[in-house]
Each structure stands twice: as structure tokens, then as C-alpha cells.
C-alpha positions, 0 to 999 in steps of 0.5 A: 361594107366600105362606103365607096363613092365615085371620085369626080376627078376621074374613075370609080373606085372598085366596089365590093368591099375592102377585100376587092379594093385590097386586090385592086391595089395590085392592078394600080401598081401594075398600071403605074409600073407599065406606064413608067416603063412605056413612057421612059422606053425611048429616054432610057434607050438613048445611051444604048443607041449612042454609037448609032446616033453619033454615026447617024448625026455626026455627034460628039460625046458631049452632044450625045449627052445634051440629047439625054439632057434635053428630055430633062430640062423642062422637068426642072419646072415641070415637076413643080407644076406636076406636083401642084396638079397632082394635089388638085386633080386625079393622077389618072388625067395628069399622068395620062395626058403627060404620057400622051404628050410624050407619045405625040412628040416622039412621033414628031421627032421621027420627022426632025431634019437634024440635031437642033430640031431633035433637041426641041422635040426632046424638050417637049418629051420632057414636059410630058414625062414630068408627070409620070414619076410623081404621079405614079409614085403618088398613086402607089403611095396612096394605095399601099400601107407603110408596111408594104409601101417600100416594096410597092414603090420599088416595084413601081420604080423598077419601071424605069430600068425595065424600060431601059432593059427593053430599050437597050435590047431593042432600039440598037437593033432597030436603029441598025436595021431601019435607022434612028428615026424608026426608034422615035416611032417605036418610042412613041408607040410604047408611050401611047400604049402606056397612056391608054393603060393608065387612063383605063385602069387607074382609080382612086383608093376607096378612102379618097376624099370626094373633092371636086376637080380643081379644088383650091385656088391660086392663092392656096397653090401659092401657100402650098408652094411656100410650104413646100419650099420650107419643107425643102430646108428641113435637115432630113429633107436636105439629106434626102436631096443630097443623096438623091443628087449624087445617086441620080448622077451615077445613074446618068453615068451608067446610061450615057457611058456604059456602052461607050466605055466598054466599046472604046476602053474594054474593046467590046463590040457595039452589040456586046457592049449594049448587052452589058447595058441591058444586063445592068438595067436588069440588075437595076430592076432587081435592085429597085425591088430587093432594096426597097423590100429590104428597107421595109424590114431593115432596122436602119430603114429607108435612110440606111438603105440609101446610104448603103447604095452610096457606099456601093456606087462609090466603090464601083465608080472608083474601081472603073478608074483603075486597070479593072475598067479596061479588062472586060472580065472585070468591067462587065461585073462592075457595071452589073454592080453599079446597075444593082445599086446605082439604079436600084437606089431609087425605090427606097429613096422615093418611098422615103420622100413620100413618107417624109411629106406632110399629110395631103402634100405628097404630090407637091413634095415629090415634085419639089424634091424631084425638081431639085435632083433634076438639076443633076439629071440635066447637067451631068450627062453633057459634063461627063461627055465633055470630060470624055471629049477633052481628056480622051478617056473615061477615068475622069468622068468616073472619078468625078462621080465617085468624088460627088458620092463620097461628099454627099455620103459624108454630109448625109451620114452626119447629124440628126436621125432620119424622120420616123416613117408614117404608115398609111393613115397612121401618124408617125411614131 
């Protein structure tokens, strides 16, 4: 029977032998997925509420983009801090505390007197949200072997668009009936439930080492950070960062521009346009699971799957710059296509990051790589909004995303082969 000891950093691994532990990994996956969806519920819904926020706060498209960016500025540093914390402490407390911060700050946001205080509240939301992506990813990666890690990571990463689906369906209705402040209360309640679920259900895997909480000192933390920065300069990691930066920019474009594009360019009503975003987010849920499962079995691996997503999103964003983007019958399927590939890419991509990290450094490398791609998440929404305001059209914004993805694809396709995968507990071969 497997010797299972309590983990001092929080929680007790399930006892009863390897079979019960094998079953409990699905509980871990469910908890991580739910917490991701709950913590990101409001953030993913800002784009769907774009029309209501513009009317309620008298915002330009660029200002709307800044609202989305406000939740992503602090993670530029917060992801680095979260990665270090995850290598030293249990994901249970790091993620649980961060999600509780999201809940508390959204509750305060419902009382914000105007646009500028609202930006300040969303900065705090971003600080808490910094822990959820790397923490949930690390917990799933530690429980699943390499042969199923892609599928598991895809399901867990589906929590982002899943939260977006629910937000795009519910928050515009809530904003229309009760005002935009009520959406902050709903987002805070969802995040609070996510924090409770993760704190109650998360456990370390039976193989987790029984280290005291906070093991390591500041000097070792500095060494780990320096090692992580060296890892970021490796050619394979550079390609991962380039592909992630391009594809996360497309994801931002989908969130910010879909409803506005369909409402203003394709002449759809606000409700119908929001439903298309719901469908695109749903396609993203399917994409994260299907593409990640495919990457488990494809002879091209995670790298090839991500490149496929880059080709597909380039085609989709380019098509939106043509007359197809003006016809509802063509534009709506294009957004579903972009949802599947432009949101679904994240499952295989984050599995690729986790498998490329040195042993014992999964949390910090995930944090570092996500922090680099976070730059695009901060800059792209207001840039796209500004392009829309200056040009009075959406074609330049979609063209910019298409050019960025083509450039990243050209650089990613060149040079060395992607790193071999490492299975859980098995050296790369």
C-alpha cells in the first residue's frame, strides 16, 4: 500500500492506496477547473458587457479596453511572485487566498463612484487572479502523468472560456435589469464560491514531498529566479513565449471586439451579438479540451498543435477584414472558428510550458512565462480599442492581430525541434 503522509503546507492526501488516489485526481481537476471559471467569471465578461459599460459610464472603446487591461497589469509582477510562492507553499493556500482577494475586491467595486476608482479596484482583482492560472496548472500537472496531462490541462484551462460563456450569457442581462454595479456583486459571489471549493477539496498528490511550509530562503528564491530567467532564453522556451504572445492577443481581440464588431459592423442587436460571444466562448471550451487531447496523441505533439492554432487564427482574423466580416451569416461562423482555435490553444500550450520546466521548477517557470505573455494581455485591449476609435472601423484591429500571428508563426516554425516531453516521474527521452 502506498505510504501517504500529511502535507504540512495544507491538507491531507487521500488514503486508501493508489486506486483511491488515482480517482481523487479527477476531484482535483474538477476543483481547479471550477475555481478557474469562478475567479475569471467577471473578468471574462467585461467584453460582453461592453455596450452597457459604455452607456453607463460614458466610455470610449479605448477606455473599455483599459478596464480589461486593468485586471492584467498587476499580474506582470504578480505571476512571478505567485510562481515563487507555488514552489514553496501549497497551491491550496496560494490559490485559495488569491481567489478570495478577487471576491473581496469585486464586492468593493460595486461601490466605486466612477471610472477611475473602478480601474483601481480592478488592479486589486488582477493581484488576486495572478495566483489562479499557475496554481491550478501546477496542481493538475502534479496529479496527472504525461500520457493524460494534455487532456487534463485542456479540461482545466477550459475553465477560462467556461467562465466566459456563463458571463457572456448572464452579465449583460443582469446589467440591463439591475445596472452594472450588480455585475460586480455577482462576480464577487462567484469568486468566493471558487475559493471555498479549492480550499476544501485541494490535496497534494501522494508522491508530494513532506517539506515544511516556506522551505527555502530568500537567497534560494533569488537563485531560482535567476535560473528561471536563463530558462526563458532557451530557444524552445522563446518559441513558446512567441506563440503564446500572438495567440493571447487574438484571445483579447475576441473578448473585446466581438460584441462591438457584430453590433456596429454586422448590424446585430446587442443581445444577439452577446449570444455569438457566448457561442464563441463555448467553442473555446471545446477547443481547449479537444486540442489538448489531440496533442497527447499527435506525432507533432504540443508544438505542432499550437502552430496549427496559429495558422487557423491567422485565417480567421484576416477573413474578418474582408466583406465577410460585414455579413452576419459569414461573420458569426468566423467568430466560432476563432473561438475554437483562438481560445482553445491554451490547453496544449500550457501543458507544453509545464513539461518544458526543469524538475521542481514547474510553478516558477509557469509564472515567468505567463508573466511575459501578460504584457500582451495588458497592451492589446486598449491598442485595439484605440485603433477602432481612430479609424472608425474594425478591419485595422483584426489586420494587426493577423500580422502579429503570421510573424510569430514564421519565427516559431524555424530552427530546432520542440523539447521532448517529460512524463510524470520519467525523464525526457
